[in-house]
N, C-alpha and C positions, 0 to 999 in steps of 0.2 A: 958599267953603268949602275947608280948608286939608287936603288930603289927602296922606298918606307915599306912595300909588300909587295908579295907575288902573289901570283895564282896559277896555279900547275894545272894544265889543259891535254888531256889526252884527243888527238884527233881521232874521230873513226867514223864511218859511214857502213850504212844498212841497207844494201841495193840500191846504191848511190846518195842515199839522203843522208847527209849531215848531220850525225849526232854525237858532237864532242863530250867528253867527261872532263869535270872539275873534278880533280881527286887531292888537292891540297890546295891550303890558302884563304880558304873559306870556314869560319867557325860557325859550329851548328845552330840553326836559326831557332830560337825557342818555340815551344810546342811539345805536346805531349804524342803526339802523333808527327806522322810524316806529313799526312794532310794538315794537320796545323801549323807545322813547318812552311809548308808550301804558302798557307794564308800569310805567315808572316813575311818571307818574301816576297809576296804578291803585294801586299800594304805599303812596303817600302820600294819595291821595284828597281833601285837602283844599278842591283846587281846584275839582271836579266838585260837592263839596257846597256851595260859596261859590257857581255860580253858577247852579244848579239847585234848592236849598232856596230856602224861605221865608227873608227879605222880597224878594230879587231874583228869584228863580226859582218853578218849581211843577211842580207833578207830568206836567202836559203840556208842559213844556221840555225841549229838547236843544240841547248845545251843542257845536259842532266847535271847536275849537284847532289855529288855521293854523300849522305850522311850518313850518322850513324843508326843502325835498326831503333826504334822503340820497342819493338818486340822480341823477344829471345828465342822467337822460333825463325829468325830471318837474318840471312848474313851482311846486309847492310839496305838501309833504303835511299831512295833517289828524288828528285825532284826535277822535273822536266820544264825548259822553257821554249818556249815557240816563240815566233817573231809578234805576234799581239796578245797571247792570253799562256795560260798554265794548265795544261792538258793533265788530266786527274790518270788518262793513260796512252801511251802509246807505244805500239809495238817496234816501229824500227828504233827509236830510243831505247828500251828496253833491250832487246837485241844487241844494240851498240854496249850499254853497261856492264851487261852479263861476259861479252865479252873483254872487255877492257882489265873487268875485276880479274878475271881467270888469268889472262895473258900477261898481265903485270905483277901477277903474286900476291895481290891483295886478297884473293880467295885463293885455298890449294886448290891447283888444275889435277883432276883424276881422270885416267885414260881408263877404258874406253868412252866412259862420260861419268859427267861431273852434275849432281842435282842440286841445287840450292832454292832458295825462298829470299825474296827480294820484297821491299814494303813501297810502294809505289801510293802517292797519295790515294787512288783508286781503293786500296788496300793489298792484300799480300798476292804476290805474283810466284808460282812455282816455273823455274824455267830448267830443262834438261839441255845438258850441253855436249855434243858429240864432241870428242876428245882425240887428237892424233898429232904427237910430233911434239907435242908441247904448245900445240895449236888449237883452237877452237874452231872447227868446222862447221858446225849450224849450231842454232838453237831453238830451242821447242819451245815455247813459253803457255803455259795454259793463263788464258784472260779471263777477265772478270766477265759475268755475266750479260749476253746480249740480246735484245731483243726489238722488237719493230713497232712500233704507233701507229704508222699509218702506211698505208697500200694505195697505190694508186692515185693518191688525193690530188686534187687539181689544184693548178700554182697558176697566176698570170704573171708572166714576165717579162717588164719593159723590153720592147724593141725584139723580143724571143717571141713572145704568143703565150700560148696555155701547151702546159705541159703536165704528164701525170708524173709523180716524184712521190717516192717512199723516204718514209723519216725512221730514222734507225741510231738505237746507241749499240755501238760496240766497243767502249771506251771513251769515246768522244759520240757529239748528236751529230749524226751525218743527214742529207737532204742527198736520195740518189735517184739521180734522173738519167734514160735513156740515151744513149749517146748518139746513137742513128737517130736519132728522131729529131735530133739538132743537125745532123750533116758532117757529123766529125766520124772519122777513122781511129781515132789514138796513135797518130803514129807523132812524131818530133817535131815536124815542120808548123803542128796546128797550137804547140804551146801557150802563145800568145793570147790566141782567140780562146783556146779554154779556159785560159785563166779569166779572161772577162767576162765569157758564159757564167763560170761558176761564180764568180763574184756576184753577179745579176742572181743568178738563182740565190744564193745563200742572203742576201740582202729581203730579196720577195719570200723566200722560207722564213725568215724569223717574224714578218711581219703578218706574212696571213696563215700559218701552220705552226709552228713552235718556236717561241725566241731562244728556245736551248740550243738551234741548229748552230752550230760554227764551221761546219766543214762541208765540202762538196764534192761527191764521188759521180762522174760521167762515166757510166757502165756499158762497157760493149757487151754485145749478145751473150748470154750466158751459154756456156757448151756444153754443158751436164756434170753429172758428178767424175771426179777425178780427170777429167778433163783442163786446159788453162784457157781462161775468159779475161780479157783485157781490161784494165780500166784505168782511169787519172782521177786523181785527185786534186781537188783546189783548196789550197791553205790563204787563210784572210792574213796577209790584207791584197791575196789575189798572186799567186804565184803558184807553178807546179812542183807537188812531190814526187822527186826523182822515184819515190821507191813504190811498190807496190801497196804498201800500207795496211798495217797490222789490224788496228781499227776498222778501217773501212773495209778488210776482209770480213772482219769480223761481224760487221753491222750487215753486210753483204749474205754471209752465209745464215744471219737472223732472218732475213727476209726472204730468202728461198724455204728455210724451214718455213717460215709463217704460210707459206704457199703450199707447203707438203710435198716440195722439189726435192728438198734433202734431209735425211734422219742422221739418227746418233750413228756415227760411224762414217760416215759420207766423208769421201775429200773433195778440195776443188784445190785449183793453183790462180792464182792472179796475177797477172804480168804488167807491168808498168808501162808507160809510153815509151822508156827506153830501154824496155826490154827485161828487165832484171824483177824475179820472181818470188813470191811467198808462197808457202803452203799453208792449205787450211784443213783442220777436219773438227766437224762437231764431236764433242767428247761426252756431253751428256744433255737433259734437255732442265730446263730452272725456269719452273713456273710457266709462262708463256713463251718462254724464251730458250737459250741454249746458253752451253757453255761451250767457247770454242778454244781451239790451240792455234797457233802460227808459229810457222818456220821459217829462219830464213839464217842469213849468213852477214856478218859483218866485220870487217877490215879496217885495224890500226892504220891511221896514216899519218902520224907522229907524234911530238910531244911539244911544247909549247909553254914556256912563262910569261904571263901578261901581266905587266907592272902597272903600279897603280902609284903615279905620279903625282904629289898634289899640285906643281905647277902646269900640268897640262890644262887646256884652257876648254877642253871638251872629254870630263871625267865621265860624263856616261854616253859619250860618243852623239852621233848626229844621225839624220836621217835626210836623201833628199827624194825627191818624185822621180828622180831618172831611173834609180835603182831600186826603188821600195815604190811598189804600185800604190794609186789610190790618192786621193786629194788631201787626209788627215795625215800629215807625215810628221807629226809631233808625237801620234799614239804612244 
C-alpha cells in the first residue's frame, strides 16, 4: 500500500485501560511547554479524532503523543488524548507511556530500577520503574498534588435523587459518590448502568457544584489503610474505565486525608470493576492537599502503522451512538 504519511502507534494497556502511545509520524506541535503543545493540538483536534474515532479507534481508546521534552530535566513529554478531552494528567496513561519508552528502547532500561522524569501537561512527573529481564514489571509515579474542595456536598440528580458527593482534584476533577448508596456492588454486569448513573452525576455536579468536574468515581466502602477498596470510574461520554484509575485513586486519597482517615506514609489499593488494581501512597502533604504516588503495571499489546490516505472519505473518523454513548455523537 502506498500512503502519503504513516503514524506509528505502540498498543498498550494498564489495568485493562487502553493507553496507546504514538512514537513516530507526528511532528512536535507548537508550544514552549507541553501544556502549550497540548493546547495547540486541542485547537486543531484533527489528530485526536483520527486516533480515537472509528475506524482506527473507539470510545474505549486513549492515545498519548510522545513529544520532545521542553525541559532539560525530563526525558520526554507526552500529550494525553481521551474520548472527549485532553486531560492534564492520567495515571494509567503515564504508566503506559513509561513502559513503552523503556521496553522499546527509546529510554535506556536499567535493572533493577529505572528512574526518569516526564513532562505531562500538568507538569513534571517522576516515575520509578521496577525492571527485570528487559521488561518493566511495575511503574510508580509521583502525581501532581491532589486536594478536595467539597466533602459531602448535596447534589440533586434527576431520576436518582439526593446524593452526598465529594469534589476533588487528582490530576482530573472528580465528583465522588458512594456506590452502595445508589445500590451498586461494582461488579462487571453493572457496567452499563454504572455509566448511565455516572454521566447523570457528572452533568449535575457540573451544574450545581463545579464546572471543572469532568469525571465521576462511584466508590465502594473504604476498607482502611493498607487494604483493597473497590471503585468504578465513569469517563465522558459515558463509558467505564477498565483500570482502577490513578487520578481517581489520588483524588480519593485526598478526600480521605481531608477527613483525617489517611496520613503521610499510609497506603491503600483500588480495585476496578474487572479486578485490576493500582496501589496508592501519600508521599507528603501539599498545602491543604497531598502529594500522592500511584503504582501499577502496563503491557504492550502490539505495534500498528496508521496510514493517512488523502482519498479516505473519513479522514477524521466518525462516531455512531450505538458504540459512542450520549446524544452528541459529533463531539
